[in-house]
NUDREN-18531 format. One record per residue: chain; residue number from 1; x negated, y, z of N, C-alpha, C in turn. Coordinates in steps of 0.2 Angstrom, whole numbers, m for minus. Layout:
! NUDREN-18531
{loza 'A',NUM,{X,Y,Z},{X,Y,Z},{X,Y,Z}}
...
END
This chain:
! NUDREN-18531
{loza 'A',1,{m326,m57,43},{m325,m51,39},{m319,m47,42}}
{loza 'A',2,{m320,m41,42},{m315,m36,45},{m313,m31,39}}
{loza 'A',3,{m306,m31,38},{m304,m26,33},{m299,m21,37}}
{loza 'A',4,{m300,m15,35},{m295,m10,38},{m291,m7,32}}
{loza 'A',5,{m284,m7,33},{m280,m4,28},{m277,2,31}}
{loza 'A',6,{m279,8,28},{m276,14,31},{m269,16,28}}
{loza 'A',7,{m265,18,32},{m258,19,30},{m256,26,32}}
{loza 'A',8,{m253,30,28},{m251,37,29},{m244,38,27}}
{loza 'A',9,{m240,42,30},{m233,43,27},{m234,45,20}}
{loza 'A',10,{m229,41,16},{m229,42,9},{m233,37,5}}
{loza 'A',11,{m236,32,9},{m240,27,5},{m235,22,1}}
{loza 'A',12,{m238,19,m4},{m234,15,m9},{m234,8,m5}}
{loza 'A',13,{m228,6,m3},{m227,0,2},{m230,m6,m1}}
{loza 'A',14,{m228,m8,m8},{m230,m14,m11},{m238,m14,m11}}
{loza 'A',15,{m241,m8,m13},{m248,m8,m13},{m252,m10,m7}}
{loza 'A',16,{m249,m7,m1},{m252,m8,5},{m251,m14,8}}
{loza 'A',17,{m245,m16,8},{m243,m23,11},{m244,m29,8}}
{loza 'A',18,{m245,m29,1},{m247,m34,m3},{m254,m36,m1}}
{loza 'A',19,{m258,m31,0},{m265,m32,1},{m266,m36,8}}
{loza 'A',20,{m262,m33,13},{m262,m35,20},{m259,m43,20}}
{loza 'A',21,{m254,m44,17},{m251,m51,16},{m256,m56,14}}
{loza 'A',22,{m258,m54,8},{m263,m59,4},{m269,m60,8}}
{loza 'A',23,{m272,m55,11},{m278,m56,14},{m277,m60,21}}
{loza 'A',24,{m272,m59,24},{m270,m63,30},{m269,m70,28}}
{loza 'A',25,{m266,m71,23},{m265,m78,20},{m272,m82,19}}
{loza 'A',26,{m277,m78,17},{m283,m80,16},{m288,m80,22}}
{loza 'A',27,{m284,m79,28},{m288,m79,34},{m293,m74,35}}
{loza 'A',28,{m292,m68,32},{m297,m62,32},{m294,m58,38}}
{loza 'A',29,{m298,m56,42},{m296,m51,48},{m294,m45,45}}
{loza 'A',30,{m287,m43,45},{m285,m37,41},{m280,m33,46}}
{loza 'A',31,{m282,m27,47},{m279,m22,52},{m276,m16,48}}
{loza 'A',32,{m269,m15,49},{m266,m9,47},{m268,m3,52}}
{loza 'A',33,{m269,2,49},{m271,8,53},{m267,14,51}}
{loza 'A',34,{m263,17,56},{m260,23,55},{m264,29,56}}
{loza 'A',35,{m264,33,51},{m268,40,52},{m264,45,54}}
{loza 'A',36,{m257,44,55},{m252,49,57},{m253,49,65}}
{loza 'A',37,{m248,53,67},{m248,54,75},{m244,49,78}}
{loza 'A',38,{m242,43,75},{m238,38,78},{m239,31,74}}
{loza 'A',39,{m238,26,77},{m239,19,73},{m234,18,68}}
{loza 'A',40,{m228,21,68},{m223,20,63},{m225,25,57}}
{loza 'A',41,{m225,22,51},{m227,25,45},{m221,25,41}}
{loza 'A',42,{m219,30,37},{m214,30,33},{m216,30,25}}
{loza 'A',43,{m215,24,22},{m217,23,15},{m214,28,10}}
{loza 'A',44,{m217,28,4},{m215,32,m1},{m207,31,m3}}
{loza 'A',45,{m205,25,m1},{m198,24,m3},{m194,23,3}}
{loza 'A',46,{m195,27,8},{m192,27,15},{m191,20,18}}
{loza 'A',47,{m196,16,17},{m197,10,21},{m201,11,27}}
{loza 'A',48,{m199,10,33},{m203,11,39},{m208,5,40}}
{loza 'A',49,{m214,6,42},{m219,1,43},{m222,3,50}}
{loza 'A',50,{m223,m2,54},{m227,m1,60},{m234,m4,59}}
{loza 'A',51,{m239,1,60},{m246,m1,59},{m248,m5,65}}
{loza 'A',52,{m253,m8,65},{m256,m12,70},{m259,m8,75}}
{loza 'A',53,{m263,m3,73},{m267,2,78},{m266,9,75}}
{loza 'A',54,{m268,14,79},{m269,21,78},{m276,22,76}}
{loza 'A',55,{m278,27,71},{m284,28,69},{m289,29,75}}
{loza 'A',56,{m287,33,80},{m292,34,86},{m294,27,89}}
{loza 'A',57,{m290,22,88},{m292,16,91},{m298,12,88}}
{loza 'A',58,{m299,14,81},{m304,10,77},{m309,15,74}}
{loza 'A',59,{m309,21,76},{m313,26,73},{m321,24,73}}
{loza 'A',60,{m323,20,78},{m330,19,79},{m331,12,76}}
{loza 'A',61,{m326,8,74},{m328,2,71},{m331,2,64}}
{loza 'A',62,{m335,m4,63},{m338,m5,57},{m334,m10,53}}
{loza 'A',63,{m331,m9,48},{m327,m13,44},{m331,m16,38}}
{loza 'A',64,{m330,m22,36},{m333,m24,30},{m330,m21,24}}
{loza 'A',65,{m324,m19,24},{m320,m15,19},{m315,m11,22}}
{loza 'A',66,{m314,m5,19},{m309,m1,20},{m304,0,13}}
{loza 'A',67,{m298,0,14},{m293,m1,8},{m288,5,9}}
{loza 'A',68,{m288,9,3},{m283,14,3},{m277,12,m2}}
{loza 'A',69,{m271,12,0},{m265,11,m4},{m264,18,m7}}
{loza 'A',70,{m261,18,m13},{m259,24,m16},{m252,26,m14}}
{loza 'A',71,{m249,30,m19},{m242,33,m17},{m243,40,m15}}
{loza 'A',72,{m237,43,m16},{m237,51,m14},{m231,52,m10}}
{loza 'A',73,{m233,56,m5},{m239,60,m3},{m244,56,1}}
{loza 'A',74,{m243,49,1},{m248,45,5},{m255,47,3}}
{loza 'A',75,{m257,47,m3},{m264,48,m5},{m266,55,m3}}
{loza 'A',76,{m262,60,m4},{m264,67,m1},{m265,67,6}}
{loza 'A',77,{m261,63,10},{m262,63,17},{m269,59,19}}
{loza 'A',78,{m271,54,15},{m277,51,16},{m283,55,14}}
{loza 'A',79,{m282,59,9},{m287,63,6},{m289,69,11}}
{loza 'A',80,{m283,71,15},{m284,77,20},{m287,74,27}}
{loza 'A',81,{m287,68,28},{m289,65,34},{m297,65,35}}
{loza 'A',82,{m300,69,39},{m307,69,40},{m310,62,42}}
{loza 'A',83,{m306,59,47},{m309,52,49},{m309,47,44}}
{loza 'A',84,{m304,47,40},{m304,42,34},{m310,44,30}}
{loza 'A',85,{m311,50,28},{m316,52,24},{m323,50,27}}
{loza 'A',86,{m324,50,33},{m330,48,37},{m331,41,36}}
{loza 'A',87,{m325,37,37},{m326,30,37},{m328,27,30}}
{loza 'A',88,{m325,31,25},{m326,29,18},{m333,30,16}}
{loza 'A',89,{m336,36,18},{m343,38,17},{m348,33,21}}
{loza 'A',90,{m346,31,27},{m350,27,31},{m350,20,27}}
{loza 'A',91,{m345,17,25},{m345,11,21},{m349,11,15}}
{loza 'A',92,{m348,17,11},{m352,18,5},{m359,18,6}}
{loza 'A',93,{m361,22,11},{m368,24,13},{m372,18,16}}
{loza 'A',94,{m368,13,19},{m371,7,22},{m369,1,18}}
{loza 'A',95,{m368,2,12},{m367,m3,7},{m362,m9,9}}
{loza 'A',96,{m356,m6,12},{m350,m10,13},{m345,m8,8}}
{loza 'A',97,{m340,m12,8},{m335,m11,3},{m330,m6,4}}
{loza 'A',98,{m328,m2,m2},{m322,2,m1},{m317,0,m7}}
{loza 'A',99,{m311,1,m6},{m306,m1,m11},{m300,3,m11}}
{loza 'A',100,{m298,5,m17},{m292,9,m18},{m288,7,m24}}
{loza 'A',101,{m281,9,m23},{m277,7,m29},{m272,13,m30}}
{loza 'A',102,{m270,13,m37},{m265,18,m39},{m268,25,m39}}
{loza 'A',103,{m265,30,m35},{m268,37,m35},{m274,37,m30}}
{loza 'A',104,{m275,32,m26},{m280,33,m20},{m287,33,m23}}
{loza 'A',105,{m289,30,m29},{m296,31,m31},{m298,38,m32}}
{loza 'A',106,{m293,43,m32},{m294,50,m32},{m298,52,m26}}
{loza 'A',107,{m296,49,m20},{m300,51,m14},{m307,49,m15}}
{loza 'A',108,{m309,44,m18},{m316,42,m19},{m319,47,m24}}
{loza 'A',109,{m315,49,m29},{m318,53,m34},{m319,60,m31}}
{loza 'A',110,{m315,62,m27},{m316,69,m23},{m322,69,m19}}
{loza 'A',111,{m324,63,m17},{m331,63,m13},{m337,61,m17}}
{loza 'A',112,{m336,61,m24},{m341,60,m29},{m344,53,m29}}
{loza 'A',113,{m340,48,m26},{m342,41,m25},{m341,37,m32}}
{loza 'A',114,{m337,40,m36},{m335,36,m43},{m340,39,m48}}
{loza 'A',115,{m344,44,m47},{m348,47,m52},{m352,42,m56}}
{loza 'A',116,{m351,41,m62},{m355,36,m66},{m353,28,m64}}
{loza 'A',117,{m348,27,m60},{m346,21,m58},{m340,19,m63}}
{loza 'A',118,{m339,12,m64},{m333,9,m67},{m327,10,m63}}
{loza 'A',119,{m322,13,m65},{m316,13,m60},{m310,14,m64}}
{loza 'A',120,{m304,13,m61},{m298,13,m64},{m293,17,m59}}
{loza 'A',121,{m287,18,m61},{m282,21,m57},{m275,21,m60}}
{loza 'A',122,{m270,24,m57},{m264,25,m60},{m264,30,m66}}
{loza 'A',123,{m260,29,m71},{m260,33,m77},{m259,40,m75}}
{loza 'A',124,{m263,45,m78},{m262,52,m76},{m268,54,m71}}
{loza 'A',125,{m272,50,m69},{m277,52,m64},{m284,51,m68}}
{loza 'A',126,{m284,50,m74},{m290,49,m78},{m294,55,m77}}
{loza 'A',127,{m291,61,m78},{m295,67,m77},{m298,68,m70}}
{loza 'A',128,{m295,66,m65},{m298,67,m58},{m304,62,m58}}
{loza 'A',129,{m304,57,m62},{m309,52,m62},{m314,53,m68}}
{loza 'A',130,{m314,59,m70},{m317,61,m76},{m325,59,m76}}
{loza 'A',131,{m328,59,m70},{m335,58,m70},{m337,50,m69}}
{loza 'A',132,{m331,46,m69},{m332,39,m69},{m332,36,m76}}
{loza 'A',133,{m334,30,m76},{m334,26,m82},{m327,23,m82}}
{loza 'A',134,{m322,27,m84},{m315,25,m83},{m313,19,m88}}
{loza 'A',135,{m309,14,m85},{m307,9,m89},{m300,8,m87}}
{loza 'A',136,{m296,4,m92},{m289,3,m91},{m288,m4,m88}}
{loza 'A',137,{m293,m8,m86},{m292,m14,m83},{m287,m14,m77}}
{loza 'A',138,{m284,m20,m75},{m280,m20,m69},{m284,m19,m63}}
{loza 'A',139,{m290,m21,m63},{m294,m21,m57},{m301,m19,m60}}
{loza 'A',140,{m305,m14,m57},{m311,m13,m59},{m316,m14,m53}}
{loza 'A',141,{m322,m17,m54},{m326,m18,m48},{m333,m15,m51}}
{loza 'A',142,{m336,m11,m47},{m343,m8,m48},{m347,m9,m41}}
{loza 'A',143,{m351,m14,m41},{m354,m14,m34},{m350,m16,m29}}
{loza 'A',144,{m350,m11,m24},{m345,m12,m18},{m339,m8,m18}}
{loza 'A',145,{m337,m5,m24},{m331,m1,m25},{m326,m5,m30}}
{loza 'A',146,{m320,m6,m27},{m315,m9,m31},{m309,m5,m31}}
{loza 'A',147,{m307,m4,m38},{m301,1,m39},{m296,m3,m43}}
{loza 'A',148,{m290,m1,m43},{m284,m4,m46},{m279,1,m49}}
{loza 'A',149,{m275,m1,m53},{m270,3,m57},{m264,5,m53}}
{loza 'A',150,{m261,1,m50},{m254,3,m46},{m250,m3,m44}}
{loza 'A',151,{m244,m2,m42},{m240,m7,m39},{m240,m14,m43}}
{loza 'A',152,{m239,m13,m50},{m239,m19,m54},{m246,m23,m54}}
{loza 'A',153,{m251,m20,m51},{m258,m24,m51},{m260,m26,m44}}
{loza 'A',154,{m255,m25,m39},{m257,m26,m32},{m259,m33,m30}}
{loza 'A',155,{m256,m38,m34},{m258,m45,m32},{m265,m46,m35}}
{loza 'A',156,{m266,m44,m41},{m273,m45,m44},{m278,m41,m40}}
{loza 'A',157,{m276,m35,m37},{m281,m31,m33},{m282,m35,m26}}
{loza 'A',158,{m277,m38,m23},{m278,m42,m17},{m282,m48,m18}}
{loza 'A',159,{m281,m51,m24},{m284,m58,m26},{m292,m56,m27}}
{loza 'A',160,{m293,m51,m30},{m300,m49,m31},{m304,m47,m25}}
{loza 'A',161,{m300,m44,m20},{m303,m43,m13},{m305,m50,m10}}
{loza 'A',162,{m300,m54,m10},{m301,m61,m7},{m307,m64,m11}}
{loza 'A',163,{m307,m64,m17},{m313,m67,m21},{m320,m64,m19}}
{loza 'A',164,{m320,m58,m18},{m326,m55,m16},{m328,m56,m9}}
{loza 'A',165,{m323,m56,m4},{m325,m57,3},{m325,m64,5}}
{loza 'A',166,{m322,m68,1},{m322,m75,3},{m325,m79,m3}}
{loza 'A',167,{m321,m81,m8},{m323,m85,m14},{m317,m85,m19}}
{loza 'A',168,{m319,m87,m25},{m314,m88,m30},{m309,m93,m28}}
{loza 'A',169,{m311,m99,m26},{m307,m104,m24},{m301,m102,m19}}
{loza 'A',170,{m303,m98,m14},{m298,m96,m9},{m293,m91,m12}}
{loza 'A',171,{m296,m87,m17},{m291,m82,m20},{m286,m86,m24}}
{loza 'A',172,{m289,m91,m28},{m284,m96,m32},{m279,m99,m28}}
{loza 'A',173,{m281,m102,m22},{m277,m106,m18},{m271,m101,m15}}
{loza 'A',174,{m273,m95,m13},{m268,m90,m11},{m263,m88,m17}}
{loza 'A',175,{m266,m87,m23},{m261,m86,m28},{m257,m92,m30}}
{loza 'A',176,{m259,m98,m30},{m255,m104,m31},{m250,m104,m26}}
{loza 'A',177,{m252,m103,m19},{m247,m103,m14},{m241,m99,m14}}
{loza 'A',178,{m242,m93,m18},{m236,m88,m19},{m233,m89,m26}}
{loza 'A',179,{m235,m94,m29},{m232,m96,m36},{m234,m90,m41}}
{loza 'A',180,{m240,m88,m41},{m242,m82,m45},{m245,m85,m51}}
END
């Protein structure tokens, strides 16, 4: 399994890094990808993070899942990046997973990928996801699309990804190991 987590200046640090941390604990090959012009990304709360690779280094890769953390203006930076858009569409069209948390499900909505799908997001984005079957669950799964509400649901979001990519037992073991 190969997971790519896209990072852009202004991303919500907890949402992006919790996913990376827990997936790596589950022994899922997880790579952070800078979509900016350098590997160092500045989080929404002024926490600098060094990505594993630059987007150009992986743009031809086929990942089992692409993950978008939320945060502002991180989500807007992701939304504006044509390479990220192409990888999301490739995963969706080739029946591979796409996942987003907080404001980032709006990127999927903008592409029409949530039309008629069960999805959730950060409060206030319901209108952007108006064509979805919007729910207020911490994590929503519809086929190969996984969405979540925000920073407070990042652990559940990551656990659901582990459960889907590996199994429920592995997800439970990771949660137990972090005293969740």
